C-alpha positions in Angstrom: 13.6 -10.2 -17.3 14.0 -6.6 -18.5 13.1 -3.7 -16.1 10.7 -1.3 -17.8 11.7 2.4 -18.2 9.7 4.5 -15.8 8.2 7.7 -17.4 9.3 10.5 -15.0 9.5 14.3 -15.1 11.6 16.9 -13.4 9.7 17.8 -10.2 8.3 14.3 -9.5 8.8 13.0 -6.0 9.4 9.2 -6.0 10.0 6.4 -3.5 13.1 4.2 -4.0 13.8 0.7 -2.7 16.3 1.5 0.1 16.3 4.5 2.4 19.0 7.1 2.4 21.3 7.1 5.4 19.3 10.1 6.8 16.3 7.8 7.1 14.0 8.9 4.2 13.4 7.1 0.9 11.7 10.0 -0.8 13.5 11.8 -3.6 12.7 14.7 -6.0 13.8 14.3 -9.6 15.9 17.4 -10.6 17.6 16.1 -13.8 16.7 13.6 -16.5 18.9 12.1 -19.1 21.2 9.0 -19.3 21.6 9.7 -15.5 18.8 10.7 -13.2 19.5 13.6 -10.8 17.8 13.1 -7.4 17.5 15.4 -4.3 16.9 13.7 -0.9 13.7 15.1 0.7 15.2 14.5 4.2 18.6 16.1 4.1 18.8 17.8 0.7 21.7 15.7 -0.6 22.0 15.4 -4.4 22.9 12.2 -6.1 23.1 10.9 -9.7 21.9 7.4 -10.6 22.3 5.8 -14.0 18.9 5.4 -15.7 19.1 1.6 -15.4 19.8 1.7 -11.7 17.0 4.2 -11.1 14.5 2.0 -12.9 15.6 -1.0 -10.9 15.2 0.8 -7.5 12.0 2.7 -8.3 9.0 1.7 -6.1 6.4 4.4 -6.8 5.4 8.0 -7.1 4.6 10.1 -4.0 3.7 13.3 -6.0 3.7 14.0 -9.7 5.1 17.3 -11.0 1.7 18.1 -12.7 -0.1 17.9 -9.3 2.1 20.4 -7.6 1.6 23.1 -10.4 -2.2 22.8 -10.2 -2.5 23.3 -6.5 
């Protein structure tokens, strides 16, 4: 079964399947392309995931980029 492509934007904060070693599983998207750039919301570490791996690990949105601009 194919994993659907998740429509994300730079600035979205997402939850992934497994937590980072620092203990959080919340990530801010800071780059979009063939790879997705993510910044850990716990320790600030930056990682790159291939798009297919990101889509497989994605579990939901915590905050959308549009919401933070309006507030």
